N, C-alpha and C positions, 0 to 999 in steps of 0.2 A: 421510362420503361413502359412499354405497351404490352398488353396481353390480348391478342386478337381472339383467342378462344373464349374470353369472357364476353367480348362484344357479340360473338356468334351465339353464345348461350343466352344472353339477354334478348337477342332478336328472336331466338326460338321460343323463349318463354313468352315474349310479347305476342308472337304469332299464335301460340297456343291460347293465350288469354283472349285474343280477338275471336278465334273460332269458338271458344266456350261462351263468350258474350253473345256471339251470333246465335248459338243454340238457345241461350236464355231469351233473346229477343223473339225468336220464333215460338218458343214455348209460351212466353208471356203473351204474345199476340193471339195464339190459339186459345189460351186460357181466357183472355179478355173476350174474344169472340164467343166462346162457349158460355161464359158467364152472362154476357149480354143477351144471347139467344135464350138461355134458360130464364133469365129475369123477365124477358118480354113475353114468354109463353105461359108463365105461371099467373094464376089469377091475382089481381085483375089484369087481363091480357092487354099487352101494349102499353102498360103504365108502369112507371118506376117511382117508388117513393124516395124521399130525400136520402135515406140511408143507403139504398141501392145505388142511387146516382153518385153519391160521394165515393162509394166503394169502386164503382166503375171508373170514375175520374181518377182516383188514386191508382188503379191498375194501368190506366192509359198513360199517366205521367211516369210510372215506373218503367213501362216499355219505352217511352220516349227517352228517358234518362239512359237506359241501356243502349239504345240506338246511338245516342250522342257519345257514350263511352266507347262503342265500337269505332266511331269516327275518330276519336282522340287516339286510340291505339293504332289505327290505320295511319294517321298522320305521323305518329312516332316511327312506325316501321318504314314509311316512305322517306321521311326527312330527318329522322333521328332527333326530333325535337317535339316539344309539346307547344301547341298554340294556346297561349294563356287566355285569349279571348274565348275560345271554345270551352276551356276548363271553367272559366267564370260563368259562361252560359249554362253549363251542366249544373253548376252549383245553384244558380238562380232557379233552374227548373226544379231541382230537388227541394229547395226551400219553398217554392211555389206549391209543390205537392203537399208539403207539410201544412201550409196555410189552408189549402183546399180541404184537407181531411181533419183539420184542427177541431177538436171538440171542447168548447168552452166549459161544459158541465163536468168533464173529467180531468181537465188540466187547469193549472194555476194561471191566473191572468199575467203573472210575472213572466211566464214562459212566452206568452205572446209578445211581450215587450222585448225579450231577448231575440225572438225571431225577427221582429221589426228592425232591431239593431243589425242583425246579420244581413237582412235584405238591403238596408241602407248602405252598409259597408260594401257589399258585393256590387250594388249599383254604382256607387262612387268609384270603385276600382275599375269597373267596366267603362265608365265615362272617362276617367283619366287615361286609361289605355287607348281608347279610341281617339281622344283628343291629342294624345302624344303622337299617335300614328299619323293623324291628319297634319299635325304640326311638322313632323318629319317629312311627310310627302310633299308638302308645299315648300319645303326648303327654308322655312322660317327659322329653324334652329341652327342653320349654318352660318 
């Protein structure tokens, strides 16, 4: 039994999500630009301290993650599927952001160990996915 109205509703929701994420990307990029400009013109002019630099890098990576999520939703709308490789890359970018802004003084060292396990798992999954695609493309699995 099929329900075409459910498929249409899901596509409308996915399209709305894509447009909302696009607004988030634009707002995030504007916020990043304004924050960078204000940080550069406040004394000492043209210099960023470590805290400001980490905050800017965190904002940059958040915008990048949002851009990748727009891409994932667009792929879903075009082909009605998710590209697992893109989703894994978004997860790697998100965990990279966590690593960049990680503060050893305010967080437990065990958390860093957990983050390293997540990075290793995501990297292994990405490697296996690419290896299996290459294997299939060469016809070795036939």
